[in-house]
N, C-alpha and C positions, 0 to 999 in steps of 0.2 A: 695795362695799369702801370707796369714797370717802365715802359717806354714814354707812354704819352699821358701818364697821370697828371703831371704838373699842368698840362694844357687842357685838362677836362673839367667840366663841371657836373657832369652826369653820365652814367652808362645805362644804355637801353636794354630792358629786357621784355620779351615777348613770350606769352605762353597761353595757348588755348587747350581747353579741355575737350576731348573728342571721345565720347562715350565707347565707341566700339574699337578705337585704336587703328582704324582703317579709313584714311582720308578719302578713299573713294566711295565708301559706303559708311558714313559717319553715325547714322541712326536718326530716328524720327524725333522731333522736337515734342510731340505730344503722345504718340503711341509707343510705349515702351514697357519693359517688365522691371520687375524688382532688381533682377541681375544689372540692366541698364541703368536703373537708379544707383545701384552701389557702385558701379564702375565709375559713373560720373562724379560722384562725390570723393571716391578714392583718388581720382584723377585731379580733382580740386584741390584736395589736402597736400598732393605732391608740391604745391607752390610753396610750402613752407620749407621743404628740403632744398628746394630750387634757390630760394632767396639765402637760406642759411650758407649754402655751398658758394654763391657768388660772395656773401658777405666776408667768408673766410679769406678769400682771395683779395678782396678790396681792402680788408684790414691789414693785410700784410704789407701793402704798399701806400695806404692811406689810413693810418691808425687814428688820426683826429676826425676821421668820417667827414672831411670837407666835400668829397665827391658823393653826390646822391646817385642811388640805383633807382631808375625810373622804370617802373614797371608800367609802361605806356601802352601796351595792349595786352588785354586778357579777357577772358569769357568763354562761354560754351558755343561750340560750333557744331551745328547739326546739319542734316540734309536741308536743303531749301524746301519751303513749304510747297506741296504739291499744287501744280497749276500756276505757280508764279515763275517769273523769269530767274532761271538759276544763278545768273550772273549778278542779280541784285542782292543775293544772300539773305532773303527775307525769311524768318522763321518766327514761329509762335513761341510764347514764353510762359512756362508753367511754374507750379510751386518748387520742383526741382531745381530751377533756376534761381530762385530766390534763396534756396538752401546754399547753392554754389557761391551766389554773390555773398552771403552771410559768412560763410566759413572763409572765404578769400578776404574778405574785409577784416575779419577777425586776425588772420595771419598778416596782413599787411600793417594792421595796428600794432601788433605786437613787434614788428621789426621796424618800427618808425624812426628808430635812430639811424638807420641806414636808407630806408625807402623814404624818398622826399617826394616823390610823386607817383601816382598810379591812376591809370585811366582804364575803364572798361572799353572793349573794343569800339563799340558804336552805341549812339543814344537812341537813334530814330529808325525803325524799320529794317535794320540790319543786324544780323547776328543775335546777340543777348541784348536787345534793345529795352530801354526803359519806357518808350512811347511807341505805340503802333497807330498808324493812320490810314485812312482809306478815303480818299478825296476829302470831303469837309468833316469826316468823322475822325475822332481821337480817342484812345484810351490809354491808361497806364497799366503796366504789366506787374506781376509779382517781383520781378527784379527792381522796379521803380520803388515799390514799397519797402524792400530791403534797404535800399540805399537811403531812403528817407528816414527810416528808423535808425540808421547808424550815423546820422548827422549829429547826434549827441556827442559823438568823439571829436567834433570838429574844434580846433583851438583849445583842446583839453590836454592835460597832462597824463601820459600812459601811467597806469598802476600796476605793479606787478600782480599777476594772478597765478594761483597754483591749482590745478584741476586734477582731481582723481576721478575717473569716469569707467565705467564699463565699457566693453566693446560692443559694437554692432557687427554681428557675425552673419555671414551669408556665404553658403557653398564652401565652408571651411576656411574663409577668408575673414579678416577682422580689420576694422577701422574704429577709430575713438567714436563712441556713441554721442559725445557732447563737444562742441567748440565753444571758446570762450575768449574775451578780451574785456578790459575794464579801463576806465579813465575818470579823472576829476575835472570838471569843467571850472571856467573862472569863477562862477558863483559858489563853488564848493560841493556841488551836487556830484555824487557818484554814479556813473552809468555801467552796467553790466550788459554785455550783449551775448547772449546764448543761442546756439544752434543745436537742436536735437535732429540728429541724421537719420535716426531709426523710423521707418515708415510704419512700424508695428505696434510700438508701446511707448508710452511717456518715459520720461527720464527721471530719476530722483536726484535732486540737487540740494546739498546741504551747504549753505554760504556762511563763512565767517568772515565778518569784517575786522581788521587789525588795525588799531591807531585811528580809527574814526568812530564817531557816534552816529547812530542811526534811529532816527525817530518816525520817519514816514517811509513807506515803501510803495511805489505804484509801478505800472509797466504796461507794455502792449504786446500782443502776440499776433504773428502772421502764420495762419495755418489754413488747411482745408481738409475735407474728408478724402479726397483723392490725390494720389501722386501727381497726377497729371492736371490738376485743376488750373484752369486758366481764364483769364477774362476774354470776353468777346465784345464786339461792337453792339450786339444785342444784350449782352450782360456784363457791363464794364466794371462792375464793382464785386464779382463774384469772389475775388482774393484781395482782401484789404484788411488792416490790422485794427481790431477794436482795442480799446483801453481796459486794462486791469482797473478794479475800484482801487482807490487809496485806501491805506491801512496803516496802522502804527506797527512798527517793526523794532525788535531789539537788534543787537548786534550780530546775532545769529538768526537765520530763518531757513526754512526748508521750502522747496518749490518742486513742482512736477511739470516742468515743460512739456506740453503736448507732442505726441508723435509728430514727426516731420514738420518742425516749427522753428521759426525765427522769433526770438523773444528779447526785448530790452526792458531792463529794470532801472528804475531811477530811485536812489537812496538819498534821502536828505536828513 
């Protein structure tokens, strides 16, 4: 940055979440314990510190934030699906991966003043893919639905959000129970995306909107009974987000995001 900053438009950052921390034995995409669930989400949350540290250095040499931080590869990396060519990096995709996508997108959203581009590693059949195919068959994954739900933040203005959350504790370790970001779209609607990382119990969320009127509240939730729930070619819609009913809402409301869920709320 100090030497080449004037000739740069962007700085590339790659970060993959490997549950085991061992690149030789990363872990299964579908057969995992709560310890592996916890380690995976803890690793995904590290993206926040990684971006903050890069931003601190970039701000020193680029205080006007002309240069974009390009998180142009990220996602979860597991062992290749048994029976497939390991060089093709084919892996299944579960509810755990939707939570990784959700918390990462919330982090990227909150750092949008510096992060100008962010791409999940692959889209089809490779690593944390949004689409899986088998000859003429095709299905979308839980990660696809997380991305689809977060499109409400496209072309919107980031809103500051302050979150006070209990911790999700496992084996004497802690991570935040809930992840959040919020924005206002060009039509004036406010969208809040929440992720409940705890696979054991719902979270209690009390939301207060300041400086905005709230007349209607609606939303969608992506969850499933099992941590490793995933779509298959025989059951391609096992994990997809239904709508919440629309309701009247004051400027303050309470909600209980289901355990292991990604939620998007729309406030009008």
